[in-house]
C-alpha positions as CSV (number, residue, x, y, z in Angstrom):
1,M,22.2,-2.8,56.0
2,L,19.6,-5.5,54.6
3,A,17.3,-8.0,56.1
4,A,15.1,-10.8,54.8
5,I,11.8,-11.0,56.7
6,K,8.9,-13.4,56.5
7,T,5.2,-12.3,56.7
8,G,2.1,-13.4,55.2
9,G,3.6,-16.7,54.0
10,K,6.1,-14.6,51.8
11,Q,9.7,-13.4,52.2
12,Y,10.8,-9.8,51.6
13,L,14.2,-8.2,51.3
14,V,14.2,-5.0,53.2
15,S,16.4,-2.0,54.1
16,P,15.7,1.2,56.2
17,K,13.4,3.8,54.5
18,K,12.2,1.2,51.9
19,K,8.4,0.9,51.3
20,I,6.9,-2.6,50.8
21,R,3.4,-3.9,50.1
22,I,2.7,-7.0,52.1
23,E,-0.5,-9.1,52.8
24,K,-2.9,-7.3,55.1
25,I,-1.8,-7.0,58.8
26,E,-4.0,-5.7,61.6
27,G,-3.4,-2.3,62.6
28,A,-4.3,1.4,62.0
29,E,-2.4,3.6,59.6
30,G,0.6,5.3,61.6
31,K,0.9,2.4,64.0
32,E,4.3,0.8,64.6
33,I,4.7,-2.9,63.7
34,I,7.7,-5.3,64.7
35,F,8.7,-8.1,62.5
36,S,10.5,-10.9,64.4
37,D,10.9,-13.3,61.7
38,V,14.2,-12.4,60.4
39,L,15.7,-15.0,58.1
40,L,18.9,-13.2,56.9
41,L,20.9,-10.1,58.0
42,E,23.6,-8.3,56.4
43,K,25.4,-5.6,58.5
44,N,28.9,-4.1,57.9
45,N,29.5,-6.5,55.0
46,K,28.9,-9.5,57.3
47,I,26.0,-11.9,56.4
48,E,24.3,-13.8,59.0
49,I,21.9,-16.5,58.0
50,G,19.3,-17.9,60.5
51,T,18.6,-21.6,61.2
52,P,15.6,-20.9,60.2
53,L,15.4,-17.5,62.1
54,I,18.0,-15.2,63.6
55,K,17.6,-14.9,67.4
56,N,17.5,-11.4,68.8
57,A,16.8,-9.6,65.5
58,K,13.9,-7.4,64.7
59,V,12.7,-5.1,62.0
60,I,10.6,-2.1,62.9
61,G,8.3,-0.4,60.5
62,N,5.3,1.9,60.2
63,I,2.0,1.1,58.5
64,L,1.6,3.8,55.9
65,K,-1.6,2.6,54.2
66,Q,-4.2,-0.1,54.2
67,G,-5.8,-0.8,50.8
68,R,-7.0,-3.1,48.2
69,K,-5.3,-4.0,44.9
70,K,-6.9,-3.6,41.5
71,K,-9.6,-6.3,40.5
72,V,-8.6,-9.5,39.1
73,I,-11.2,-11.1,36.9
74,S,-11.6,-14.9,36.7
75,F,-13.8,-16.5,34.2
76,K,-14.9,-20.3,34.2
77,Y,-16.4,-21.8,31.1
78,K,-17.5,-25.2,30.1
79,P,-18.2,-25.7,26.4
80,K,-21.5,-27.3,25.2
81,K,-22.9,-27.1,28.7
82,R,-24.1,-23.5,28.9
83,Y,-22.0,-22.9,31.9
84,Q,-20.1,-19.7,32.5
85,K,-19.2,-17.8,35.6
86,K,-17.5,-14.6,36.0
87,L,-15.7,-13.8,39.3
88,G,-13.8,-10.7,40.7
89,H,-11.3,-10.5,43.5
90,R,-9.5,-7.5,45.1
91,Q,-6.6,-8.5,47.5
92,Q,-6.2,-6.5,50.6
93,F,-2.7,-5.2,51.4
94,S,-0.8,-3.1,53.9
95,E,2.0,-0.6,52.8
96,V,4.8,-0.5,55.3
97,E,7.8,1.7,55.6
98,I,10.8,0.1,57.2
99,K,12.2,2.4,60.0
100,D,15.1,0.3,61.5
101,I,16.7,-3.1,61.6
102,I,17.9,-4.1,65.1
103,L,20.2,-6.9,66.1
104,L,20.4,-7.2,69.9
105,S,23.5,-8.5,71.5
106,A,23.4,-12.2,72.7
107,Q,23.2,-12.6,76.4
């Protein structure tokens, strides 16, 4: 069983028991989270593609960790002008373990 979800402006291909690192979402470690933006679902060798989302589909996960990635250095420099600027950035992330992919029957 596979699903493509959208969160933080990015798309992720997930399956149960898979761990993914996504853009930071609010919530404490150990809290359950529900992704309702499901774009694609593969179940029993049948693929269902949303237009743009699949109605009645959800992906449930647990937040394992809230953290920050390694520092990325950005350096600006202008020749002959004595201008130089060094910047550092650490992007925040949430590590999520996918528990289940649910497709509710249409009513």
